[in-house]
KOLSE-919368 format. One record per residue (C-alpha): x, y, z negated; residue in three letters; residue number from 1. Coordinates in pm, 1 decimal, always signed. Layout:
REM KOLSE-919368
<atom><xx>X</xx><yy>Y</yy><zz>Z</zz><res>ala</res><n>NUM</n></atom>
...
REM end
This chain:
REM KOLSE-919368
<atom><xx>+8058.1</xx><yy>+10889.9</yy><zz>-9636.1</zz><res>unk</res><n>1</n></atom>
<atom><xx>+8297.7</xx><yy>+10597.4</yy><zz>-9676.6</zz><res>unk</res><n>2</n></atom>
<atom><xx>+8321.3</xx><yy>+10333.5</yy><zz>-9407.0</zz><res>unk</res><n>3</n></atom>
<atom><xx>+8204.9</xx><yy>+9975.9</yy><zz>-9453.8</zz><res>unk</res><n>4</n></atom>
<atom><xx>+8436.5</xx><yy>+9713.5</yy><zz>-9597.6</zz><res>unk</res><n>5</n></atom>
<atom><xx>+8721.4</xx><yy>+9626.8</yy><zz>-9367.5</zz><res>unk</res><n>6</n></atom>
<atom><xx>+8719.6</xx><yy>+9942.8</yy><zz>-9161.0</zz><res>unk</res><n>7</n></atom>
<atom><xx>+8973.2</xx><yy>+10216.8</yy><zz>-9101.2</zz><res>unk</res><n>8</n></atom>
<atom><xx>+8855.6</xx><yy>+10522.7</yy><zz>-9293.9</zz><res>unk</res><n>9</n></atom>
<atom><xx>+8910.9</xx><yy>+10857.5</yy><zz>-9124.4</zz><res>unk</res><n>10</n></atom>
<atom><xx>+8993.1</xx><yy>+11132.2</yy><zz>-9371.7</zz><res>unk</res><n>11</n></atom>
<atom><xx>+8878.5</xx><yy>+11461.2</yy><zz>-9222.7</zz><res>unk</res><n>12</n></atom>
<atom><xx>+8899.2</xx><yy>+11673.3</yy><zz>-9536.9</zz><res>unk</res><n>13</n></atom>
<atom><xx>+9135.5</xx><yy>+11711.0</yy><zz>-9827.1</zz><res>unk</res><n>14</n></atom>
<atom><xx>+8854.4</xx><yy>+11599.5</yy><zz>-10058.4</zz><res>unk</res><n>15</n></atom>
<atom><xx>+8798.2</xx><yy>+11278.8</yy><zz>-9862.4</zz><res>unk</res><n>16</n></atom>
<atom><xx>+9172.8</xx><yy>+11209.5</yy><zz>-9858.8</zz><res>unk</res><n>17</n></atom>
<atom><xx>+9211.2</xx><yy>+11259.2</yy><zz>-10234.0</zz><res>unk</res><n>18</n></atom>
<atom><xx>+8899.2</xx><yy>+11055.6</yy><zz>-10304.2</zz><res>unk</res><n>19</n></atom>
<atom><xx>+9020.3</xx><yy>+10759.9</yy><zz>-10095.8</zz><res>unk</res><n>20</n></atom>
<atom><xx>+9367.5</xx><yy>+10769.6</yy><zz>-10252.5</zz><res>unk</res><n>21</n></atom>
<atom><xx>+9212.0</xx><yy>+10776.0</yy><zz>-10596.2</zz><res>unk</res><n>22</n></atom>
<atom><xx>+8982.7</xx><yy>+10486.0</yy><zz>-10512.9</zz><res>unk</res><n>23</n></atom>
<atom><xx>+9263.1</xx><yy>+10274.2</yy><zz>-10367.8</zz><res>unk</res><n>24</n></atom>
<atom><xx>+9484.3</xx><yy>+10333.9</yy><zz>-10669.0</zz><res>unk</res><n>25</n></atom>
<atom><xx>+9202.5</xx><yy>+10247.6</yy><zz>-10906.9</zz><res>unk</res><n>26</n></atom>
<atom><xx>+9136.0</xx><yy>+9920.0</yy><zz>-10724.0</zz><res>unk</res><n>27</n></atom>
<atom><xx>+9509.9</xx><yy>+9855.5</yy><zz>-10723.5</zz><res>unk</res><n>28</n></atom>
<atom><xx>+9478.4</xx><yy>+9774.1</yy><zz>-10354.0</zz><res>unk</res><n>29</n></atom>
<atom><xx>+9746.3</xx><yy>+9821.6</yy><zz>-10095.6</zz><res>unk</res><n>30</n></atom>
<atom><xx>+9672.6</xx><yy>+10143.2</yy><zz>-9905.1</zz><res>unk</res><n>31</n></atom>
<atom><xx>+9795.4</xx><yy>+10177.8</yy><zz>-9547.9</zz><res>unk</res><n>32</n></atom>
<atom><xx>+9786.9</xx><yy>+10535.7</yy><zz>-9420.5</zz><res>unk</res><n>33</n></atom>
<atom><xx>+9806.9</xx><yy>+10597.7</yy><zz>-9046.2</zz><res>unk</res><n>34</n></atom>
<atom><xx>+9930.6</xx><yy>+10950.7</yy><zz>-8978.8</zz><res>unk</res><n>35</n></atom>
<atom><xx>+9812.3</xx><yy>+11013.3</yy><zz>-8626.2</zz><res>unk</res><n>36</n></atom>
<atom><xx>+9733.3</xx><yy>+11285.9</yy><zz>-8371.7</zz><res>unk</res><n>37</n></atom>
<atom><xx>+9468.5</xx><yy>+11302.6</yy><zz>-8099.4</zz><res>unk</res><n>38</n></atom>
<atom><xx>+9729.8</xx><yy>+11389.7</yy><zz>-7833.8</zz><res>unk</res><n>39</n></atom>
<atom><xx>+9962.9</xx><yy>+11104.3</yy><zz>-7929.4</zz><res>unk</res><n>40</n></atom>
<atom><xx>+9966.3</xx><yy>+10814.3</yy><zz>-7678.9</zz><res>unk</res><n>41</n></atom>
<atom><xx>+10127.0</xx><yy>+10552.1</yy><zz>-7906.2</zz><res>unk</res><n>42</n></atom>
<atom><xx>+9871.5</xx><yy>+10642.7</yy><zz>-8175.8</zz><res>unk</res><n>43</n></atom>
<atom><xx>+9586.6</xx><yy>+10561.6</yy><zz>-7937.1</zz><res>unk</res><n>44</n></atom>
<atom><xx>+9765.5</xx><yy>+10240.9</yy><zz>-7838.2</zz><res>unk</res><n>45</n></atom>
<atom><xx>+9798.7</xx><yy>+10111.6</yy><zz>-8195.0</zz><res>unk</res><n>46</n></atom>
<atom><xx>+9454.8</xx><yy>+10223.7</yy><zz>-8314.1</zz><res>unk</res><n>47</n></atom>
<atom><xx>+9254.7</xx><yy>+9914.3</yy><zz>-8202.0</zz><res>unk</res><n>48</n></atom>
<atom><xx>+9521.3</xx><yy>+9689.0</yy><zz>-8356.5</zz><res>unk</res><n>49</n></atom>
<atom><xx>+9483.3</xx><yy>+9872.3</yy><zz>-8686.8</zz><res>unk</res><n>50</n></atom>
<atom><xx>+9108.0</xx><yy>+9821.0</yy><zz>-8662.7</zz><res>unk</res><n>51</n></atom>
<atom><xx>+9160.1</xx><yy>+9446.5</yy><zz>-8615.8</zz><res>unk</res><n>52</n></atom>
<atom><xx>+9388.4</xx><yy>+9431.9</yy><zz>-8920.8</zz><res>unk</res><n>53</n></atom>
<atom><xx>+9131.4</xx><yy>+9623.8</yy><zz>-9124.7</zz><res>unk</res><n>54</n></atom>
<atom><xx>+8864.6</xx><yy>+9367.3</yy><zz>-9034.0</zz><res>unk</res><n>55</n></atom>
<atom><xx>+9092.0</xx><yy>+9075.9</yy><zz>-9128.8</zz><res>unk</res><n>56</n></atom>
<atom><xx>+9206.9</xx><yy>+9232.3</yy><zz>-9455.9</zz><res>unk</res><n>57</n></atom>
<atom><xx>+8907.1</xx><yy>+9377.1</yy><zz>-9640.8</zz><res>unk</res><n>58</n></atom>
<atom><xx>+9109.8</xx><yy>+9405.2</yy><zz>-9963.5</zz><res>unk</res><n>59</n></atom>
<atom><xx>+9354.4</xx><yy>+9647.8</yy><zz>-9800.8</zz><res>unk</res><n>60</n></atom>
<atom><xx>+9247.4</xx><yy>+10012.1</yy><zz>-9770.2</zz><res>unk</res><n>61</n></atom>
<atom><xx>+9326.7</xx><yy>+10156.7</yy><zz>-9426.6</zz><res>unk</res><n>62</n></atom>
<atom><xx>+9318.6</xx><yy>+10536.1</yy><zz>-9402.8</zz><res>unk</res><n>63</n></atom>
<atom><xx>+9370.6</xx><yy>+10752.7</yy><zz>-9097.8</zz><res>unk</res><n>64</n></atom>
<atom><xx>+9487.8</xx><yy>+11113.4</yy><zz>-9118.8</zz><res>unk</res><n>65</n></atom>
<atom><xx>+9505.5</xx><yy>+11343.4</yy><zz>-8817.7</zz><res>unk</res><n>66</n></atom>
<atom><xx>+9814.8</xx><yy>+11557.2</yy><zz>-8878.1</zz><res>unk</res><n>67</n></atom>
<atom><xx>+9662.3</xx><yy>+11853.6</yy><zz>-8694.6</zz><res>unk</res><n>68</n></atom>
<atom><xx>+9343.2</xx><yy>+11832.8</yy><zz>-8897.6</zz><res>unk</res><n>69</n></atom>
<atom><xx>+9511.9</xx><yy>+11788.8</yy><zz>-9238.1</zz><res>unk</res><n>70</n></atom>
<atom><xx>+9838.1</xx><yy>+11977.2</yy><zz>-9189.4</zz><res>unk</res><n>71</n></atom>
<atom><xx>+9897.3</xx><yy>+12017.0</yy><zz>-9562.1</zz><res>unk</res><n>72</n></atom>
<atom><xx>+9877.9</xx><yy>+11641.3</yy><zz>-9619.8</zz><res>unk</res><n>73</n></atom>
<atom><xx>+10120.8</xx><yy>+11575.5</yy><zz>-9334.1</zz><res>unk</res><n>74</n></atom>
<atom><xx>+10357.9</xx><yy>+11836.2</yy><zz>-9483.2</zz><res>unk</res><n>75</n></atom>
<atom><xx>+10325.1</xx><yy>+11695.9</yy><zz>-9835.1</zz><res>unk</res><n>76</n></atom>
<atom><xx>+10420.5</xx><yy>+11352.9</yy><zz>-9703.4</zz><res>unk</res><n>77</n></atom>
<atom><xx>+10699.4</xx><yy>+11490.5</yy><zz>-9478.3</zz><res>unk</res><n>78</n></atom>
<atom><xx>+10555.3</xx><yy>+11334.5</yy><zz>-9162.9</zz><res>unk</res><n>79</n></atom>
<atom><xx>+10778.7</xx><yy>+11404.1</yy><zz>-8864.1</zz><res>unk</res><n>80</n></atom>
<atom><xx>+10665.6</xx><yy>+11153.1</yy><zz>-8602.6</zz><res>unk</res><n>81</n></atom>
<atom><xx>+10338.1</xx><yy>+10996.8</yy><zz>-8499.4</zz><res>unk</res><n>82</n></atom>
<atom><xx>+10227.3</xx><yy>+10740.4</yy><zz>-8569.0</zz><res>unk</res><n>83</n></atom>
<atom><xx>+10377.9</xx><yy>+10702.6</yy><zz>-8914.8</zz><res>unk</res><n>84</n></atom>
<atom><xx>+10236.5</xx><yy>+10433.6</yy><zz>-9141.2</zz><res>unk</res><n>85</n></atom>
<atom><xx>+10281.8</xx><yy>+10475.0</yy><zz>-9514.2</zz><res>unk</res><n>86</n></atom>
<atom><xx>+10222.0</xx><yy>+10184.3</yy><zz>-9748.6</zz><res>unk</res><n>87</n></atom>
<atom><xx>+10111.3</xx><yy>+10283.1</yy><zz>-10097.9</zz><res>unk</res><n>88</n></atom>
<atom><xx>+10082.4</xx><yy>+10076.0</yy><zz>-10408.9</zz><res>unk</res><n>89</n></atom>
<atom><xx>+9972.0</xx><yy>+10227.7</yy><zz>-10740.4</zz><res>unk</res><n>90</n></atom>
<atom><xx>+10027.0</xx><yy>+10575.6</yy><zz>-10598.9</zz><res>unk</res><n>91</n></atom>
<atom><xx>+10385.4</xx><yy>+10508.3</yy><zz>-10487.9</zz><res>unk</res><n>92</n></atom>
<atom><xx>+10520.9</xx><yy>+10470.6</yy><zz>-10136.5</zz><res>unk</res><n>93</n></atom>
<atom><xx>+10644.7</xx><yy>+10112.6</yy><zz>-10105.1</zz><res>unk</res><n>94</n></atom>
<atom><xx>+10714.0</xx><yy>+10108.4</yy><zz>-9730.8</zz><res>unk</res><n>95</n></atom>
<atom><xx>+10707.2</xx><yy>+10315.1</yy><zz>-9412.4</zz><res>unk</res><n>96</n></atom>
<atom><xx>+10682.1</xx><yy>+10216.2</yy><zz>-9047.1</zz><res>unk</res><n>97</n></atom>
<atom><xx>+10740.6</xx><yy>+10487.3</yy><zz>-8787.1</zz><res>unk</res><n>98</n></atom>
<atom><xx>+10611.3</xx><yy>+10424.4</yy><zz>-8435.9</zz><res>unk</res><n>99</n></atom>
<atom><xx>+10351.7</xx><yy>+10196.6</yy><zz>-8278.4</zz><res>unk</res><n>100</n></atom>
<atom><xx>+10529.1</xx><yy>+9874.0</yy><zz>-8375.7</zz><res>unk</res><n>101</n></atom>
<atom><xx>+10273.6</xx><yy>+9595.9</yy><zz>-8418.3</zz><res>unk</res><n>102</n></atom>
<atom><xx>+10513.7</xx><yy>+9333.6</yy><zz>-8554.6</zz><res>unk</res><n>103</n></atom>
<atom><xx>+10672.8</xx><yy>+9567.3</yy><zz>-8808.8</zz><res>unk</res><n>104</n></atom>
<atom><xx>+10332.2</xx><yy>+9687.7</yy><zz>-8918.3</zz><res>unk</res><n>105</n></atom>
<atom><xx>+10203.3</xx><yy>+9335.6</yy><zz>-8962.8</zz><res>unk</res><n>106</n></atom>
<atom><xx>+10516.5</xx><yy>+9223.1</yy><zz>-9149.1</zz><res>unk</res><n>107</n></atom>
<atom><xx>+10503.0</xx><yy>+9517.2</yy><zz>-9389.7</zz><res>unk</res><n>108</n></atom>
<atom><xx>+10135.8</xx><yy>+9453.2</yy><zz>-9461.4</zz><res>unk</res><n>109</n></atom>
<atom><xx>+10191.4</xx><yy>+9079.3</yy><zz>-9513.1</zz><res>unk</res><n>110</n></atom>
<atom><xx>+10481.5</xx><yy>+9146.7</yy><zz>-9746.2</zz><res>unk</res><n>111</n></atom>
<atom><xx>+10287.8</xx><yy>+9388.8</yy><zz>-9966.9</zz><res>unk</res><n>112</n></atom>
<atom><xx>+9958.4</xx><yy>+9199.6</yy><zz>-9958.6</zz><res>unk</res><n>113</n></atom>
<atom><xx>+10147.8</xx><yy>+8893.9</yy><zz>-10082.7</zz><res>unk</res><n>114</n></atom>
<atom><xx>+10282.2</xx><yy>+9090.4</yy><zz>-10378.4</zz><res>unk</res><n>115</n></atom>
<atom><xx>+9940.5</xx><yy>+9246.1</yy><zz>-10436.8</zz><res>unk</res><n>116</n></atom>
<atom><xx>+9764.9</xx><yy>+8915.1</yy><zz>-10484.9</zz><res>unk</res><n>117</n></atom>
<atom><xx>+10043.1</xx><yy>+8744.9</yy><zz>-10680.9</zz><res>unk</res><n>118</n></atom>
REM end
């Protein structure tokens, strides 16, 4: 069900989403959620980059949520643009990056991974 270490985990059901959130919070890991859509060009553009980051950072949980597939999750999190990246720590949103911005994404991850390991 869950992907191997260092992979982006696609959440296709509400159960999977809740389970992954729970797991990430328990491990006290940084969770990066990619809110995406199949029809979104920038989402497809940033996807391989996210995969690379996931490989490099096995202690960060990368989740992917298709906003059309899990509409209720997208609504709960007030997602208005794709891609939107939410950074969660201990169940709280600590950062957000909207758009396929590699540098911003990398900076936000570096910042929060640094605080996670300190």
